[in-house]
C-alpha positions in Angstrom: 14.7 5.6 -2.8 12.2 8.6 -3.3 10.1 8.4 -6.4 8.2 11.5 -7.9 4.7 10.2 -8.1 0.9 11.5 -8.2 -0.6 10.6 -4.8 -3.2 8.4 -6.4 -0.3 6.4 -8.1 1.8 5.9 -5.0 -1.9 4.8 -3.4 -2.4 2.2 -6.5 1.1 0.8 -6.0 0.6 0.7 -2.1 -2.6 -1.2 -2.4 -0.9 -4.1 -5.1 2.2 -4.2 -2.7 -0.8 -5.4 0.2 -1.8 -8.0 -2.5 -5.2 -7.8 -2.5 -7.3 -10.4 -4.1 -10.2 -8.8 -5.0 -10.9 -4.9 -6.0 -14.1 -3.7 -7.0 -14.7 0.0 -7.4 -16.9 2.7 -9.8 -15.0 5.6 -10.9 -15.6 9.2 -9.4 -13.3 12.1 -9.2 -10.8 12.5 -7.6 -10.7 8.6 -6.8 -10.2 7.5 -10.0 -6.8 7.8 -10.6 -6.3 5.1 -7.7 -8.5 2.4 -9.5 -7.1 3.2 -12.4 -3.8 2.5 -11.6 -4.7 -0.6 -9.9 -6.2 -1.8 -13.3 -3.2 -1.1 -15.1 -1.1 -3.1 -12.6 -3.5 -5.7 -13.1 -3.5 -5.7 -16.8 0.5 -5.5 -16.7 0.4 -8.4 -15.0 2.2 -7.0 -11.9 -0.9 -7.9 -9.6 -2.7 -11.1 -9.6 -5.8 -9.9 -8.4 -9.7 -9.9 -9.8 -10.4 -6.3 -10.7 -14.3 -6.1 -10.6 -15.6 -3.4 -12.9 -19.5 -2.4 -11.5 -22.5 -0.5 -12.5 -22.3 1.6 -9.2 -21.0 2.5 -5.6 -23.0 0.6 -4.1 -22.2 -2.5 -6.3 -18.6 -1.7 -5.5 -19.1 -2.2 -1.9 -21.1 -5.2 -2.4 -18.8 -7.0 -4.4 -15.9 -6.2 -2.0 -18.3 -7.6 0.7 -18.5 -10.5 -0.3 -15.2 -11.1 -1.6 -14.1 -10.4 2.0 -16.8 -12.6 3.5 -15.6 -15.7 1.2 -11.7 -15.1 2.0 -10.4 -12.9 0.0 -8.3 -9.5 0.9 -10.7 -7.0 -0.4 -10.3 -3.4 -1.5 -12.8 -0.7 -2.7 -12.1 3.2 -3.3 -14.8 6.1 -3.7 -15.6 9.4 -2.9 -18.6 12.0 -2.2 -21.5 11.1 -3.9 -20.2 7.5 -4.0 -19.7 7.5 -0.5 -23.6 8.4 0.3 -24.3 5.5 -2.6 -22.4 2.9 -0.8 -23.9 4.1 2.8 -26.1 1.1 2.9 -23.3 -1.3 2.2 -21.0 0.1 4.5 -23.2 0.0 7.4 -23.3 -3.8 6.7 -19.7 -4.3 6.1 -19.3 -3.0 9.3 -21.8 -4.5 11.4 -21.0 -7.6 9.5 -17.7 -7.0 11.1 -16.0 -7.5 7.7 -12.5 -6.6 7.6 -11.7 -4.6 4.4 -9.9 -1.4 3.4 -11.5 1.5 1.1 -9.7 4.7 0.4 -12.0 8.1 0.7 -10.3 10.5 -1.6 -12.3 13.4 0.7 -14.8 15.6 -1.8 -17.6 17.7 -1.0 -21.2 16.7 -1.3 -23.9 18.0 -3.6 -25.8 20.1 -4.0 -25.0 22.6 -5.0 -22.5 20.6 -7.3 -18.9 20.4 -6.0 -16.0 18.5 -6.9 -13.2 19.8 -4.8 -12.2 19.0 -1.2 -13.8 19.0 1.9 -14.6 16.1 4.2 -18.0 16.2 4.4 -18.3 12.8 2.8 -16.3 10.8 5.2 -17.8 12.7 8.2 -21.5 11.8 7.2 -20.3 8.0 7.9 -18.7 8.7 11.5 -21.3 6.6 12.8 -21.3 3.9 10.0 -18.7 1.8 12.4 -15.9 2.3 10.2 -12.3 2.8 11.8 -11.7 6.1 10.2 -7.8 7.2 9.3 -7.1 10.8 8.3 -3.5 11.6 6.4 -1.8 14.9 6.5 0.7 14.0 3.5 0.9 11.4 0.7 3.5 9.6 2.6 0.8 9.2 5.4 -1.5 8.0 3.1 0.9 5.3 1.9 1.8 4.2 5.0 -1.4 4.1 6.5 -2.7 2.0 3.9 -0.3 -0.7 4.5 -1.1 -0.3 8.2 -5.1 -0.5 7.6 -4.9 -3.7 6.1 -3.7 -5.3 9.1 -5.5 -3.4 11.4 -8.9 -4.1 9.6 -7.9 -8.0 9.4 -6.7 -8.1 13.1 -9.6 -6.2 14.4 -12.2 -7.5 12.2 -13.5 -3.7 11.7 -13.1 -2.0 8.4 -11.2 0.7 7.9 -11.7 3.8 5.6 -8.4 6.0 4.7 -9.2 9.4 4.1 -7.0 11.5 2.0 -7.9 15.1 0.9 -9.2 14.8 -2.6 -6.9 17.0 -5.0 -4.8 18.6 -2.7 -3.2 15.2 -1.9 -4.7 12.6 -4.8 -3.3 14.8 -7.7 -0.2 16.1 -6.3 3.2 15.1 -7.3 5.7 14.7 -4.4 9.1 12.5 -3.8 7.5 9.5 -2.0 9.2 6.5 -0.6 6.9 3.4 -1.2 7.7 0.2 1.1 9.3 -2.9 -0.8 7.4 -6.1 -1.3 9.5 -8.0 1.3 8.6 -5.0 4.0 5.1 -5.0 3.2 4.8 -9.1 3.4 6.9 -9.5 6.3 4.4 -7.0 8.3 1.3 -8.0 6.7 0.5 -11.6 7.0 -2.1 -13.6 4.8 -5.5 -12.7 5.0 -7.7 -14.9 7.1 -11.1 -14.1 8.1 -12.3 -16.6 11.2 -15.7 -16.2 10.4 -15.4 -16.3 6.6 -18.1 -18.0 4.4 -16.9 -21.9 3.2 -19.3 -24.3 1.0 -17.7 -27.4 3.1 -18.8 -25.7 6.5 -21.9 -23.8 5.5 -23.1 -21.3 8.1 -24.7 -18.1 7.8 -23.4 -14.5 8.1 -26.0 -11.5 8.6 -28.7 -13.0 9.2 -32.0 -11.5 11.2 -31.3 -10.4 14.9 -34.1 -9.6 16.8 -34.5 -7.3 19.7 -33.7 -10.0 22.3 -29.7 -10.0 21.0 -29.4 -6.4 18.9 -28.6 -4.5 21.6 -25.3 -6.8 22.7 -24.5 -6.8 19.0 -23.9 -3.3 19.0 -22.4 -3.4 22.3 -19.9 -5.8 21.0 -19.3 -3.6 17.7 -18.7 -0.5 19.9 -16.2 -2.2 22.4 -14.3 -3.5 19.4 -14.0 0.0 18.3 -12.5 1.3 21.5 -10.2 -2.1 21.8 -8.7 -0.9 18.2 -6.9 2.0 19.5 -4.6 0.1 20.7 -4.0 -1.4 17.6 -3.6 1.6 15.7 -1.2 2.2 18.1 1.2 -0.9 17.6 0.5 -1.1 13.5 1.6 1.8 13.6 5.1 1.7 15.7 5.8 -1.5 14.1 6.0 0.0 10.6 7.8 2.6 11.9 10.4 -0.1 13.0 10.3 -1.6 9.1 10.4 1.9 7.4 11.6 4.3 10.0 8.5 6.3 9.6 5.5 6.9 11.6 1.9 8.6 11.1 1.3 9.7 14.8 -0.8 6.6 16.1 -4.0 8.1 17.4 -3.0 11.9 17.8 0.4 13.5 17.1 1.2 16.7 18.7 3.9 18.9 17.0 5.4 22.1 17.0 5.9 24.3 20.3 6.0 21.5 23.1 5.8 24.8 25.5 3.0 26.4 23.7 -0.1 27.6 25.8 -1.9 27.7 22.2 -2.8 24.5 20.4 -4.6 23.9 16.8 -6.3 20.7 16.2 -6.5 19.3 12.1 -7.7 16.5 10.3 -5.9 15.9 7.1 -3.6 18.0 5.1 -4.3 21.6 6.1 -2.0 20.4 9.1 1.1 21.6 6.4 0.0 25.1 5.4 -0.8 25.7 9.2 3.0 24.8 10.4 4.2 26.4 7.4 2.2 29.7 8.2 3.9 29.6 11.8 7.5 29.1 10.4 7.2 32.0 7.9 5.9 34.5 10.6 8.1 34.5 13.7 6.2 37.4 14.8 3.1 35.0 15.1 1.8 33.5 18.5 3.7 29.6 18.6 1.4 27.0 18.3 1.3 23.1 19.5 -0.3 21.6 16.5 -2.8 18.5 17.3 -3.2 16.1 14.4 -6.1 14.1 15.0 -5.3 11.1 12.9 -8.3 8.5 14.5 -11.5 10.3 14.1 -13.1 6.9 14.9 -12.4 5.5 17.3 -12.5 8.7 19.0 -9.0 8.7 21.0 -10.3 10.9 23.8 -7.6 10.2 26.5 -4.7 10.3 24.0 -6.3 13.8 23.1 -6.5 14.9 26.5 -2.9 13.8 26.9 -1.9 15.7 23.9 -3.5 19.1 25.3 -2.5 19.2 28.6 -0.6 22.8 29.3 -2.9 24.4 26.9 -4.9 27.7 27.4 -6.4 27.6 24.3 -7.5 24.7 21.5 -8.8 26.0 18.0 -10.4 23.2 16.6 -10.3 23.8 12.6 -12.6 21.4 10.5 -13.1 20.6 6.9 -17.3 19.9 7.2 -20.1 21.2 9.2 -23.3 20.1 10.6 -25.9 22.4 9.5 -28.2 23.3 12.1 -25.7 22.7 14.8 -22.2 23.7 13.4 -18.6 21.9 13.8 -18.7 17.9 14.0 -15.4 17.6 15.4 -15.5 20.6 17.5 -17.8 19.6 20.0 -16.5 16.0 20.3 -13.3 17.1 21.2 -15.0 19.7 23.9 -16.8 16.6 25.4 -13.0 14.9 25.4 -11.4 17.8 27.4 -13.9 18.7 29.5 -12.6 15.6 32.0 -9.2 17.5 32.5 -8.7 19.0 35.5 -7.7 22.5 33.7 -9.3 22.1 30.0 -8.1 24.9 27.3 -10.7 26.9 25.8 -12.1 25.6 22.6 -12.9 27.7 19.5 -14.6 25.8 16.8 -14.1 27.0 13.2 -14.2 25.3 9.5 -12.3 26.4 6.7 -12.0 25.5 3.2 -15.2 24.1 2.4 -15.9 23.0 -1.1 -12.1 23.1 -2.1 -11.7 26.8 -1.2 -7.9 27.9 -1.0 -6.5 27.8 2.4 -3.7 30.5 2.4 -1.0 30.9 4.8 -2.7 34.1 5.8 -5.3 31.0 7.4 -2.9 30.5 10.7 -3.3 34.6 11.7 -7.0 34.8 10.9 -8.1 31.9 13.0 -6.0 32.8 15.7 -7.3 36.6 15.6 -10.9 35.4 15.5 -10.0 33.2 18.6 -8.1 35.8 20.9 -10.3 38.7 19.3 -13.6 37.3 20.5 -14.8 38.3 24.4 -16.1 34.7 24.5 -15.2 31.7 22.4 -17.4 31.2 19.5 -19.5 28.0 19.2 -18.8 27.4 15.7 -17.7 30.0 12.7 -17.0 29.7 8.8 -13.8 31.8 9.2 -12.9 32.0 5.6 -16.7 33.2 4.4 -16.6 36.2 2.8 -19.4 39.0 3.9 -19.6 40.5 0.6 -20.9 37.3 -1.2 -23.7 36.5 1.4 -27.0 37.8 1.5 -27.0 41.2 3.4 -29.4 39.4 6.6 -26.4 36.6 6.8 -23.6 38.7 7.5 
């Protein structure tokens, strides 16, 4: 049965269905409603869980690390500056191969201060060794969260579920929540083979010298690449349970015969699909939903882009002094195709700027109006708001 739920409420209920034993979090907009919802479920006796209120996001990640290492299913959530404050511990969690799940309610980074949505926070953690899965809808966020616990625990790699702040977290819409029986049948009880046990003393996270460190990094990288199969399998198995899938690693939607592709991460996909459907005069596109940014699914992406002449990569973050973050990785992956599409890389919606329906026509016009592909452009920057020298 469909329930009208705010995205954050739905995520709180979904996390509870996964039966975490320890949740540690510090409030930060727009993540706060998620952990508030979990805390209420604990207070009301609907979730048997240790809810730990900490003094910072760094502490939240540290408590989750310790809990998972000691044998408890653990969860945390954060956003923006909170992700940056956690950064030291996020590298520890992944480097020690601790299986836990975190929701990143994507929000712009300071400065200047901005509390609205873009994806700069999770993109800043792209090399931290976490699996990153991006959700286009709140329904996907619900289903991906359940899958994330199984992926993390089978691969022994933490999973970051990235959900656009406000756009999804604070939006009310009809959602299908799984039943407890469905989740229990899909998600086995938590077990960590390297867990700490006083009855069998061992060390975790000890010093590793140069003579072994390269091998540690190689093993972590290889495990991330191998996780692609588990991400695909978890999505297929969950679809068999609830009749919904999230697209695995990469999902191609729209016109399969289109020669134009548009690649996105997150909720902007729905805006672009609605825009194309609302105007039959616009060129038809094949939409490429990049669900897994880490591990980066190069081979699956090449398959999704077969037959395209042009590919527009639209992202919600940038690397100052370089340009796009996702675009260059896409371009590198497609070089190995026999006939790779021409890649156009744009950013839009930074700091929560509204992504209206005319975005579709604007990016198409920018791509086809150029004599050669622009390496990178912030497509919705208003020249009138810029210094004359930057126009």
